[in-house]
PAMAR-90487 format. One record per atom (N, C-alpha, C): residue in one letter; atom name; x, y, z; residue number from 1. Coordinates in steps of 0.05 Angstrom, whole numbers, plus 5000, padded with zeros to 4 digits. Example, Ala and Ser with C-alpha at 12.3 -4.5 7.8 and 13.67 -1.06 7.14 Angstrom:
# PAMAR-90487
> A_N_5264_4886_5156_1
> A_CA_5246_4910_5156_1
> A_C_5264_4934_5156_1
> S_N_5257_4955_5142_2
> S_CA_5273_4979_5143_2
> S_C_5258_5001_5157_2
***
This chain:
# PAMAR-90487
> M_N_7980_6558_8618_1
> M_CA_8008_6561_8626_1
> M_C_8024_6536_8622_1
> K_N_8046_6538_8608_2
> K_CA_8062_6514_8603_2
> K_C_8076_6505_8629_2
> T_N_8084_6480_8630_3
> T_CA_8094_6468_8654_3
> T_C_8123_6475_8659_3
> S_N_8139_6476_8638_4
> S_CA_8168_6481_8642_4
> S_C_8177_6501_8621_4
> G_N_8202_6510_8624_5
> G_CA_8214_6529_8605_5
> G_C_8205_6557_8609_5
> N_N_8192_6564_8631_6
> N_CA_8184_6591_8638_6
> N_C_8206_6605_8654_6
> T_N_8204_6631_8655_7
> T_CA_8218_6647_8675_7
> T_C_8197_6660_8692_7
> I_N_8196_6652_8717_8
> I_CA_8174_6657_8735_8
> I_C_8183_6675_8758_8
> L_N_8169_6698_8762_9
> L_CA_8174_6715_8785_9
> L_C_8154_6710_8806_9
> V_N_8163_6704_8831_10
> V_CA_8145_6699_8853_10
> V_C_8151_6719_8875_10
> T_N_8132_6737_8880_11
> T_CA_8135_6755_8903_11
> T_C_8128_6741_8929_11
> G_N_8138_6751_8951_12
> G_CA_8134_6737_8976_12
> G_C_8146_6709_8975_12
> G_N_8170_6707_8963_13
> G_CA_8182_6681_8958_13
> G_C_8200_6671_8981_13
> G_N_8200_6686_9003_14
> G_CA_8218_6679_9025_14
> G_C_8206_6660_9046_14
> S_N_8182_6652_9043_15
> S_CA_8169_6634_9063_15
> S_C_8143_6623_9051_15
> G_N_8133_6603_9066_16
> G_CA_8106_6593_9061_16
> G_C_8099_6585_9033_16
> I_N_8076_6593_9024_17
> I_CA_8066_6585_8997_17
> I_C_8085_6594_8975_17
> G_N_8095_6619_8977_18
> G_CA_8113_6629_8956_18
> G_C_8138_6612_8954_18
> R_N_8150_6606_8977_19
> R_CA_8175_6590_8977_19
> R_C_8170_6562_8964_19
> E_N_8149_6549_8972_20
> E_CA_8145_6521_8963_20
> E_C_8136_6521_8934_20
> L_N_8121_6540_8924_21
> L_CA_8114_6541_8896_21
> L_C_8140_6546_8880_21
> A_N_8157_6564_8889_22
> A_CA_8181_6570_8874_22
> A_C_8198_6545_8871_22
> R_N_8201_6530_8893_23
> R_CA_8218_6506_8892_23
> R_C_8205_6485_8873_23
> R_N_8179_6482_8874_24
> R_CA_8166_6462_8857_24
> R_C_8168_6470_8827_24
> W_N_8164_6495_8821_25
> W_CA_8167_6504_8793_25
> W_C_8196_6501_8784_25
> H_N_8214_6507_8801_26
> H_CA_8243_6503_8794_26
> H_C_8248_6474_8787_26
> D_N_8238_6456_8802_27
> D_CA_8243_6427_8798_27
> D_C_8230_6417_8773_27
> L_N_8211_6432_8762_28
> L_CA_8198_6424_8737_28
> L_C_8213_6434_8713_28
> G_N_8235_6449_8717_29
> G_CA_8251_6459_8695_29
> G_C_8246_6488_8688_29
> N_N_8238_6504_8707_30
> N_CA_8234_6532_8703_30
> N_C_8256_6549_8716_30
> T_N_8262_6572_8705_31
> T_CA_8278_6592_8719_31
> T_C_8259_6608_8737_31
> V_N_8267_6611_8763_32
> V_CA_8249_6624_8782_32
> V_C_8264_6647_8795_32
> V_N_8251_6670_8797_33
> V_CA_8261_6693_8812_33
> V_C_8243_6696_8836_33
> V_N_8255_6695_8860_34
> V_CA_8239_6700_8884_34
> V_C_8246_6728_8894_34
> A_N_8225_6743_8901_35
> A_CA_8228_6771_8910_35
> A_C_8214_6775_8936_35
> G_N_8226_6793_8952_36
> G_CA_8215_6801_8978_36
> G_C_8232_6822_8991_36
> R_N_8224_6830_9014_37
> R_CA_8238_6852_9027_37
> R_C_8266_6844_9038_37
> S_N_8268_6820_9048_38
> S_CA_8293_6811_9062_38
> S_C_8307_6790_9046_38
> E_N_8333_6795_9042_39
> E_CA_8348_6776_9025_39
> E_C_8353_6750_9039_39
> G_N_8355_6749_9066_40
> G_CA_8361_6724_9080_40
> G_C_8341_6702_9075_40
> P_N_8315_6707_9080_41
> P_CA_8296_6686_9075_41
> P_C_8294_6678_9045_41
> L_N_8298_6696_9027_42
> L_CA_8299_6690_8999_42
> L_C_8322_6671_8992_42
> A_N_8345_6677_9004_43
> A_CA_8369_6660_9000_43
> A_C_8364_6632_9010_43
> E_N_8349_6630_9032_44
> E_CA_8342_6603_9042_44
> E_C_8324_6588_9023_44
> T_N_8305_6602_9010_45
> T_CA_8289_6590_8989_45
> T_C_8306_6579_8966_45
> A_N_8326_6595_8959_46
> A_CA_8342_6588_8935_46
> A_C_8364_6567_8942_46
> K_N_8370_6563_8967_47
> K_CA_8392_6545_8974_47
> K_C_8388_6517_8963_47
> G_N_8408_6508_8948_48
> G_CA_8407_6481_8936_48
> G_C_8391_6480_8910_48
> H_N_8382_6503_8901_49
> H_CA_8366_6505_8876_49
> H_C_8380_6524_8857_49
> A_N_8395_6512_8838_50
> A_CA_8413_6528_8822_50
> A_C_8400_6549_8805_50
> N_N_8374_6545_8798_51
> N_CA_8361_6563_8780_51
> N_C_8339_6579_8794_51
> I_N_8341_6582_8820_52
> I_CA_8325_6602_8835_52
> I_C_8343_6625_8841_52
> H_N_8334_6649_8834_53
> H_CA_8349_6673_8836_53
> H_C_8335_6693_8855_53
> V_N_8351_6708_8870_54
> V_CA_8341_6725_8891_54
> V_C_8342_6755_8883_54
> M_N_8320_6769_8887_55
> M_CA_8320_6798_8883_55
> M_C_8302_6810_8904_55
> T_N_8311_6833_8915_56
> T_CA_8296_6846_8936_56
> T_C_8275_6864_8924_56
> L_N_8252_6866_8938_57
> L_CA_8230_6883_8928_57
> L_C_8212_6889_8952_57
> D_N_8205_6914_8955_58
> D_CA_8185_6923_8975_58
> D_C_8160_6930_8960_58
> V_N_8140_6912_8960_59
> V_CA_8116_6917_8945_59
> V_C_8099_6939_8955_59
> S_N_8105_6949_8979_60
> S_CA_8090_6971_8990_60
> S_C_8101_6998_8981_60
> D_N_8123_6998_8967_61
> D_CA_8137_7023_8958_61
> D_C_8135_7026_8928_61
> P_N_8119_7046_8919_62
> P_CA_8115_7049_8890_62
> P_C_8141_7054_8875_62
> A_N_8160_7069_8887_63
> A_CA_8185_7075_8873_63
> A_C_8202_7049_8871_63
> D_N_8201_7033_8892_64
> D_CA_8217_7008_8891_64
> D_C_8205_6988_8871_64
> I_N_8179_6989_8867_65
> I_CA_8167_6972_8847_65
> I_C_8177_6980_8819_65
> Q_N_8178_7006_8814_66
> Q_CA_8188_7015_8788_66
> Q_C_8217_7007_8784_66
> R_N_8233_7011_8805_67
> R_CA_8262_7003_8803_67
> R_C_8264_6974_8798_67
> F_N_8249_6958_8813_68
> F_CA_8251_6929_8810_68
> F_C_8242_6920_8783_68
> A_N_8220_6931_8772_69
> A_CA_8210_6923_8746_69
> A_C_8231_6927_8724_69
> R_N_8245_6949_8726_70
> R_CA_8266_6955_8706_70
> R_C_8288_6934_8709_70
> D_N_8296_6929_8734_71
> D_CA_8319_6911_8739_71
> D_C_8312_6882_8731_71
> V_N_8288_6873_8738_72
> V_CA_8282_6844_8733_72
> V_C_8279_6840_8703_72
> A_N_8268_6859_8689_73
> A_CA_8265_6855_8660_73
> A_C_8292_6856_8646_73
> A_N_8310_6872_8656_74
> A_CA_8337_6873_8644_74
> A_C_8353_6848_8651_74
> R_N_8351_6838_8675_75
> R_CA_8367_6815_8683_75
> R_C_8355_6789_8672_75
> F_N_8328_6788_8670_76
> F_CA_8315_6764_8661_76
> F_C_8296_6771_8638_76
> P_N_8306_6777_8614_77
> P_CA_8289_6786_8592_77
> P_C_8269_6766_8583_77
> G_N_8273_6740_8591_78
> G_CA_8253_6720_8584_78
> G_C_8230_6717_8604_78
> L_N_8229_6735_8624_79
> L_CA_8208_6734_8644_79
> L_C_8181_6733_8630_79
> N_N_8166_6712_8636_80
> N_CA_8139_6710_8623_80
> N_C_8117_6703_8643_80
> V_N_8123_6699_8668_81
> V_CA_8102_6692_8688_81
> V_C_8107_6709_8713_81
> L_N_8086_6723_8721_82
> L_CA_8086_6739_8746_82
> L_C_8067_6726_8766_82
> V_N_8077_6720_8790_83
> V_CA_8060_6709_8811_83
> V_C_8059_6729_8834_83
> N_N_8036_6742_8837_84
> N_CA_8032_6761_8859_84
> N_C_8023_6747_8884_84
> N_N_8043_6739_8900_85
> N_CA_8038_6723_8924_85
> N_C_8042_6739_8950_85
> A_N_8058_6760_8950_86
> A_CA_8065_6774_8974_86
> A_C_8039_6785_8987_86
> G_N_8038_6782_9014_87
> G_CA_8014_6793_9028_87
> G_C_8018_6792_9058_87
> I_N_8002_6808_9072_88
> I_CA_8002_6808_9101_88
> I_C_7974_6805_9111_88
> M_N_7971_6794_9135_89
> M_CA_7945_6791_9147_89
> M_C_7946_6800_9176_89
> R_N_7929_6819_9183_90
> R_CA_7928_6829_9210_90
> R_C_7900_6826_9221_90
> Y_N_7898_6816_9246_91
> Y_CA_7872_6815_9259_91
> Y_C_7865_6843_9269_91
> E_N_7839_6849_9270_92
> E_CA_7831_6876_9277_92
> E_C_7804_6876_9291_92
> D_N_7799_6896_9307_93
> D_CA_7774_6900_9321_93
> D_C_7760_6923_9308_93
> V_N_7740_6917_9291_94
> V_CA_7726_6938_9276_94
> V_C_7703_6951_9292_94
> T_N_7700_6943_9318_95
> T_CA_7678_6953_9334_95
> T_C_7684_6978_9349_95
> A_N_7709_6988_9347_96
> A_CA_7717_7012_9362_96
> A_C_7737_7028_9346_96
> R_N_7739_7053_9352_97
> R_CA_7759_7070_9338_97
> R_C_7787_7060_9345_97
> R_N_7805_7062_9325_98
> R_CA_7831_7050_9329_98
> R_C_7852_7063_9310_98
> D_N_7877_7056_9314_99
> D_CA_7898_7063_9296_99
> D_C_7895_7047_9271_99
> L_N_7894_7060_9248_100
> L_CA_7889_7047_9222_100
> L_C_7915_7040_9207_100
> A_N_7937_7041_9221_101
> A_CA_7963_7036_9207_101
> A_C_7963_7008_9195_101
> D_N_7954_6988_9209_102
> D_CA_7954_6961_9199_102
> D_C_7935_6958_9175_102
> V_N_7912_6971_9178_103
> V_CA_7892_6971_9156_103
> V_C_7904_6982_9130_103
> E_N_7917_7005_9133_104
> E_CA_7929_7018_9109_104
> E_C_7951_7002_9098_104
> A_N_7968_6990_9115_105
> A_CA_7990_6973_9105_105
> A_C_7979_6948_9090_105
> T_N_7957_6937_9100_106
> T_CA_7944_6914_9087_106
> T_C_7934_6921_9059_106
> V_N_7921_6944_9057_107
> V_CA_7911_6952_9030_107
> V_C_7934_6957_9011_107
> V_N_7955_6971_9021_108
> V_CA_7978_6977_9003_108
> V_C_7992_6952_8994_108
> T_N_7997_6934_9013_109
> T_CA_8012_6909_9006_109
> T_C_7996_6890_8990_109
> N_N_7971_6885_8998_110
> N_CA_7955_6863_8986_110
> N_C_7941_6871_8961_110
> L_N_7935_6897_8958_111
> L_CA_7919_6905_8935_111
> L_C_7935_6924_8917_111
> L_N_7945_6946_8927_112
> L_CA_7959_6965_8910_112
> L_C_7986_6953_8901_112
> G_N_7999_6937_8917_113
> G_CA_8024_6924_8909_113
> G_C_8021_6908_8883_113
> P_N_8002_6888_8883_114
> P_CA_7999_6873_8858_114
> P_C_7990_6890_8834_114
> I_N_7972_6910_8839_115
> I_CA_7963_6927_8817_115
> I_C_7987_6942_8806_115
> R_N_8003_6953_8823_116
> R_CA_8026_6969_8814_116
> R_C_8047_6952_8799_116
> L_N_8051_6927_8810_117
> L_CA_8071_6910_8797_117
> L_C_8061_6900_8770_117
> I_N_8036_6893_8768_118
> I_CA_8024_6886_8742_118
> I_C_8027_6909_8722_118
> D_N_8021_6933_8731_119
> D_CA_8023_6956_8714_119
> D_C_8051_6960_8704_119
> A_N_8071_6955_8722_120
> A_CA_8099_6960_8715_120
> A_C_8109_6939_8695_120
> L_N_8097_6915_8695_121
> L_CA_8108_6893_8679_121
> L_C_8089_6884_8656_121
> V_N_8066_6896_8654_122
> V_CA_8046_6885_8634_122
> V_C_8056_6888_8606_122
> E_N_8069_6910_8599_123
> E_CA_8079_6913_8571_123
> E_C_8100_6892_8565_123
> H_N_8118_6887_8584_124
> H_CA_8138_6866_8581_124
> H_C_8125_6839_8577_124
> L_N_8105_6833_8594_125
> L_CA_8092_6807_8592_125
> L_C_8078_6803_8566_125
> K_N_8065_6824_8556_126
> K_CA_8050_6822_8531_126
> K_C_8069_6815_8508_126
> G_N_8094_6821_8510_127
> G_CA_8113_6814_8489_127
> G_C_8125_6787_8491_127
> Q_N_8117_6771_8511_128
> Q_CA_8128_6744_8515_128
> Q_C_8109_6722_8505_128
> D_N_8121_6700_8496_129
> D_CA_8105_6677_8490_129
> D_C_8097_6663_8516_129
> D_N_8073_6651_8516_130
> D_CA_8063_6636_8540_130
> D_C_8064_6653_8565_130
> A_N_8056_6678_8563_131
> A_CA_8056_6696_8586_131
> A_C_8032_6690_8604_131
> A_N_8037_6694_8630_132
> A_CA_8015_6690_8650_132
> A_C_8019_6708_8674_132
> I_N_7997_6716_8686_133
> I_CA_7996_6729_8712_133
> I_C_7980_6712_8730_133
> I_N_7991_6705_8753_134
> I_CA_7978_6689_8774_134
> I_C_7975_6707_8798_134
> N_N_7950_6713_8805_135
> N_CA_7944_6729_8829_135
> N_C_7935_6711_8852_135
> V_N_7948_6713_8874_136
> V_CA_7940_6696_8897_136
> V_C_7920_6712_8914_136
> S_N_7896_6701_8915_137
> S_CA_7874_6713_8931_137
> S_C_7871_6697_8957_137
> S_N_7848_6687_8962_138
> S_CA_7842_6672_8986_138
> S_C_7814_6661_8986_138
> G_N_7809_6639_9000_139
> G_CA_7781_6631_9004_139
> G_C_7765_6653_9018_139
> L_N_7779_6671_9033_140
> L_CA_7765_6693_9047_140
> L_C_7756_6715_9028_140
> A_N_7764_6713_9002_141
> A_CA_7752_6731_8982_141
> A_C_7723_6726_8979_141
> F_N_7713_6702_8986_142
> F_CA_7686_6693_8980_142
> F_C_7669_6693_9005_142
> V_N_7681_6687_9028_143
> V_CA_7668_6688_9054_143
> V_C_7688_6701_9073_143
> P_N_7684_6725_9082_144
> P_CA_7705_6739_9098_144
> P_C_7708_6727_9126_144
> M_N_7732_6731_9137_145
> M_CA_7736_6726_9165_145
> M_C_7733_6753_9180_145
> P_N_7712_6756_9196_146
> P_CA_7707_6782_9208_146
> P_C_7730_6794_9224_146
> K_N_7746_6777_9237_147
> K_CA_7769_6789_9252_147
> K_C_7792_6797_9235_147
> A_N_7790_6790_9209_148
> A_CA_7810_6800_9189_148
> A_C_7795_6813_9167_148
> A_N_7779_6833_9174_149
> A_CA_7761_6845_9155_149
> A_C_7775_6858_9131_149
> T_N_7796_6873_9137_150
> T_CA_7810_6887_9115_150
> T_C_7825_6867_9097_150
> Y_N_7838_6847_9109_151
> Y_CA_7851_6826_9093_151
> Y_C_7831_6813_9074_151
> S_N_7808_6806_9086_152
> S_CA_7787_6793_9069_152
> S_C_7778_6811_9047_152
> A_N_7775_6837_9053_153
> A_CA_7766_6856_9033_153
> A_C_7786_6859_9010_153
> T_N_7812_6859_9017_154
> T_CA_7833_6862_8996_154
> T_C_7833_6837_8978_154
> K_N_7827_6814_8990_155
> K_CA_7827_6790_8973_155
> K_C_7802_6789_8956_155
> A_N_7780_6799_8966_156
> A_CA_7756_6801_8948_156
> A_C_7762_6820_8925_156
> A_N_7776_6842_8931_157
> A_CA_7783_6861_8910_157
> A_C_7802_6848_8890_157
> I_N_7822_6833_8899_158
> I_CA_7840_6819_8880_158
> I_C_7824_6800_8863_158
> H_N_7805_6786_8874_159
> H_CA_7788_6768_8858_159
> H_C_7774_6783_8836_159
> S_N_7762_6806_8843_160
> S_CA_7748_6822_8823_160
> S_C_7768_6833_8802_160
> Y_N_7790_6843_8811_161
> Y_CA_7810_6855_8793_161
> Y_C_7821_6834_8774_161
> T_N_7824_6810_8784_162
> T_CA_7834_6788_8767_162
> T_C_7815_6782_8745_162
> I_N_7789_6782_8751_163
> I_CA_7769_6777_8730_163
> I_C_7771_6799_8708_163
> S_N_7774_6824_8717_164
> S_CA_7776_6845_8697_164
> S_C_7802_6842_8680_164
> L_N_7824_6836_8693_165
> L_CA_7849_6831_8678_165
> L_C_7845_6809_8658_165
> R_N_7833_6787_8666_166
> R_CA_7829_6765_8648_166
> R_C_7814_6773_8623_166
> A_N_7793_6789_8628_167
> A_CA_7776_6798_8605_167
> A_C_7792_6816_8586_167
> K_N_7807_6834_8597_168
> K_CA_7821_6854_8581_168
> K_C_7847_6843_8568_168
> L_N_7859_6823_8581_169
> L_CA_7885_6812_8570_169
> L_C_7880_6786_8554_169
> E_N_7855_6779_8549_170
> E_CA_7850_6754_8535_170
> E_C_7864_6754_8508_170
> G_N_7878_6732_8502_171
> G_CA_7893_6730_8478_171
> G_C_7921_6741_8479_171
> M_N_7927_6755_8501_172
> M_CA_7954_6766_8504_172
> M_C_7969_6754_8528_172
> V_N_7956_6753_8551_173
> V_CA_7968_6743_8575_173
> V_C_7947_6726_8589_173
> E_N_7954_6701_8596_174
> E_CA_7936_6684_8611_174
> E_C_7935_6695_8640_174
> V_N_7911_6696_8651_175
> V_CA_7908_6707_8679_175
> V_C_7894_6686_8696_175
> I_N_7908_6678_8717_176
> I_CA_7899_6656_8735_176
> I_C_7896_6667_8763_176
> E_N_7876_6658_8777_177
> E_CA_7873_6664_8806_177
> E_C_7878_6639_8822_177
> L_N_7896_6641_8841_178
> L_CA_7901_6619_8860_178
> L_C_7890_6627_8887_178
> A_N_7870_6612_8896_179
> A_CA_7856_6619_8921_179
> A_C_7861_6599_8943_179
> P_N_7880_6603_8960_180
> P_CA_7885_6584_8982_180
> P_C_7863_6584_9003_180
> P_N_7860_6562_9017_181
> P_CA_7843_6561_9041_181
> P_C_7861_6569_9065_181
> A_N_7852_6562_9089_182
> A_CA_7869_6566_9112_182
> A_C_7891_6545_9111_182
> V_N_7916_6554_9108_183
> V_CA_7939_6536_9105_183
> V_C_7959_6540_9128_183
> Q_N_7972_6519_9135_184
> Q_CA_7992_6521_9157_184
> Q_C_8017_6535_9147_184
> T_N_8018_6561_9149_185
> T_CA_8041_6578_9144_185
> T_C_8044_6597_9167_185
> E_N_8064_6615_9165_186
> E_CA_8067_6635_9185_186
> E_C_8056_6662_9176_186
> L_N_8034_6661_9161_187
> L_CA_8020_6686_9154_187
> L_C_8011_6701_9179_187
> T_N_8002_6687_9199_188
> T_CA_7996_6698_9225_188
> T_C_8011_6682_9246_188
> P_N_8016_6693_9269_189
> P_CA_8032_6679_9290_189
> P_C_8018_6652_9298_189
> G_N_8034_6631_9298_190
> G_CA_8024_6605_9306_190
> G_C_8008_6589_9285_190
> Q_N_8004_6601_9262_191
> Q_CA_7987_6589_9241_191
> Q_C_7999_6563_9230_191
> S_N_8026_6561_9230_192
> S_CA_8038_6538_9218_192
> S_C_8033_6512_9232_192
> T_N_8022_6514_9257_193
> T_CA_8016_6489_9272_193
> T_C_7986_6489_9280_193
> R_N_7970_6507_9269_194
> R_CA_7943_6510_9278_194
> R_C_7926_6486_9269_194
> E_N_7912_6474_9288_195
> E_CA_7896_6450_9282_195
> E_C_7873_6458_9264_195
> G_N_7867_6441_9245_196
> G_CA_7845_6446_9226_196
> G_C_7853_6460_9201_196
> Y_N_7877_6472_9200_197
> Y_CA_7887_6485_9176_197
> Y_C_7901_6464_9159_197
> L_N_7900_6468_9133_198
> L_CA_7911_6449_9114_198
> L_C_7942_6449_9115_198
> P_N_7955_6426_9118_199
> P_CA_7984_6426_9118_199
> P_C_7995_6438_9092_199
> L_N_8016_6453_9094_200
> L_CA_8027_6467_9071_200
> L_C_8035_6447_9049_200
> G_N_8047_6425_9056_201
> G_CA_8055_6406_9035_201
> G_C_8031_6395_9020_201
> T_N_8010_6389_9035_202
> T_CA_7985_6379_9022_202
> T_C_7974_6400_9002_202
> F_N_7973_6425_9011_203
> F_CA_7963_6446_8994_203
> F_C_7980_6449_8969_203
> I_N_8006_6449_8972_204
> I_CA_8023_6452_8948_204
> I_C_8019_6428_8929_204
> D_N_8017_6404_8939_205
> D_CA_8012_6381_8922_205
> D_C_7986_6384_8907_205
> Q_N_7965_6393_8920_206
> Q_CA_7939_6397_8907_206
> Q_C_7940_6418_8885_206
> V_N_7954_6440_8891_207
> V_CA_7957_6462_8872_207
> V_C_7973_6453_8848_207
> M_N_7997_6441_8853_208
> M_CA_8015_6434_8831_208
> M_C_8003_6413_8813_208
> A_N_7986_6396_8824_209
> A_CA_7972_6376_8807_209
> A_C_7956_6390_8785_209
> Q_N_7945_6414_8791_210
> Q_CA_7930_6429_8771_210
> Q_C_7949_6443_8752_210
> F_N_7971_6455_8762_211
> F_CA_7989_6468_8744_211
> F_C_8005_6448_8727_211
> E_N_8012_6425_8738_212
> E_CA_8027_6405_8723_212
> E_C_8011_6393_8700_212
> S_N_7985_6396_8701_213
> S_CA_7968_6386_8679_213
> S_C_7974_6401_8653_213
> G_N_7986_6425_8655_214
> G_CA_7991_6442_8632_214
> G_C_7967_6458_8624_214
> N_N_7945_6454_8637_215
> N_CA_7921_6469_8630_215
> N_C_7906_6476_8656_215
> P_N_7918_6492_8673_216
> P_CA_7904_6499_8699_216
> P_C_7879_6515_8694_216
> P_N_7859_6512_8711_217
> P_CA_7835_6528_8708_217
> P_C_7840_6558_8713_217
> A_N_7821_6575_8706_218
> A_CA_7824_6603_8711_218
> A_C_7825_6609_8741_218
> E_N_7811_6593_8756_219
> E_CA_7812_6595_8786_219
> E_C_7822_6568_8796_219
> V_N_7846_6569_8808_220
> V_CA_7858_6545_8819_220
> V_C_7849_6544_8849_220
> C_N_7830_6526_8854_221
> C_CA_7819_6522_8881_221
> C_C_7823_6493_8889_221
> V_N_7832_6489_8914_222
> V_CA_7834_6462_8925_222
> V_C_7808_6456_8940_222
> P_N_7803_6430_8947_223
> P_CA_7777_6424_8960_223
> P_C_7770_6441_8984_223
> N_N_7789_6447_9001_224
> N_CA_7783_6464_9025_224
> N_C_7775_6492_9017_224
> T_N_7785_6502_8995_225
> T_CA_7776_6529_8985_225
> T_C_7747_6528_8975_225
> L_N_7740_6506_8962_226
> L_CA_7713_6505_8951_226
> L_C_7691_6506_8972_226
> I_N_7698_6499_8996_227
> I_CA_7678_6501_9018_227
> I_C_7669_6530_9020_227
> L_N_7688_6549_9016_228
> L_CA_7681_6577_9017_228
> L_C_7673_6588_8989_228
> R_N_7687_6579_8969_229
> R_CA_7682_6590_8941_229
> R_C_7653_6585_8933_229
> N_N_7642_6562_8940_230
> N_CA_7615_6554_8931_230
> N_C_7594_6558_8952_230
> A_N_7601_6570_8974_231
> A_CA_7581_6572_8996_231
> A_C_7556_6588_8988_231
> E_N_7559_6610_8975_232
> E_CA_7536_6626_8968_232
> E_C_7519_6611_8947_232
> K_N_7532_6600_8927_233
> K_CA_7517_6586_8906_233
> K_C_7502_6562_8917_233
> E_N_7513_6549_8937_234
> E_CA_7501_6525_8948_234
> E_C_7483_6531_8972_234
> G_N_7478_6557_8978_235
> G_CA_7460_6564_9000_235
> G_C_7472_6559_9027_235
> R_N_7498_6560_9029_236
> R_CA_7512_6555_9055_236
> R_C_7527_6579_9066_236
> F_N_7520_6603_9055_237
> F_CA_7537_6626_9062_237
> F_C_7537_6632_9092_237
> E_N_7514_6633_9104_238
> E_CA_7513_6639_9133_238
> E_C_7527_6618_9149_238
> E_N_7525_6593_9141_239
> E_CA_7539_6572_9155_239
> E_C_7569_6575_9152_239
> A_N_7578_6583_9128_240
> A_CA_7607_6587_9124_240
> A_C_7617_6611_9139_240
> L_N_7600_6632_9140_241
> L_CA_7608_6656_9155_241
> L_C_7611_6650_9185_241
> A_N_7593_6634_9195_242
> A_CA_7595_6626_9223_242
> A_C_7621_6611_9228_242
> M_N_7629_6595_9208_243
> M_CA_7655_6580_9211_243
> M_C_7678_6600_9211_243
> T_N_7679_6618_9192_244
> T_CA_7702_6637_9192_244
> T_C_7701_6656_9216_244
> K_N_7678_6662_9226_245
> K_CA_7676_6679_9250_245
> K_C_7689_6665_9274_245
> G_N_7689_6639_9273_246
> G_CA_7700_6624_9296_246
> G_C_7730_6618_9294_246
> F_N_7742_6625_9271_247
> F_CA_7771_6620_9268_247
> F_C_7787_6637_9288_247
***
């Protein structure tokens, strides 16, 4: 993925990781489109950044994804990078029967949303120079957090789906996985100040150092992610699972 001169779409661009990535890519000389359900937070992301543009999108709605894909390709025909960052995380008790509304919303938003948006834009991306798809997974794709079982499962699925995409789109679209660790954002209530989680600014600095090289790896992992990514290979899986169980 080239460093500048891209037109980059970032879903979930109204807060947290999506917001800060959008701003950093903008400052490197890219046109950035931030997308999400609510225009207000997106406008806050774009404030003071002349080449960040706001478009609304509900990734849980298949019809809205189709509408958005048509609109964004028409408005920004040079779009060549898709960043699937939008996601939700809900804690759950899997030990008893319950209302599965949160579970279903998590699967639709975190897994079907990216699949549907990729499907809607893949033909456009294949026609662009220096095209890339960046799927945001999680360290929990490799070692789950039991109290966020469905979230962890969707991220494991995104990891697997990204591998398949990379194999099938080789030579046409670069496919990158970005796997954050536990980062201080508002993904869950109070997380932005939670002790032991990686400060958002530190995480963004570590990620952008890899992208700014102009040759990011297929899996962009920061040191805190590697604790989980390499746990099974290094014989530490049960130790890592005990850690995530305690989060």
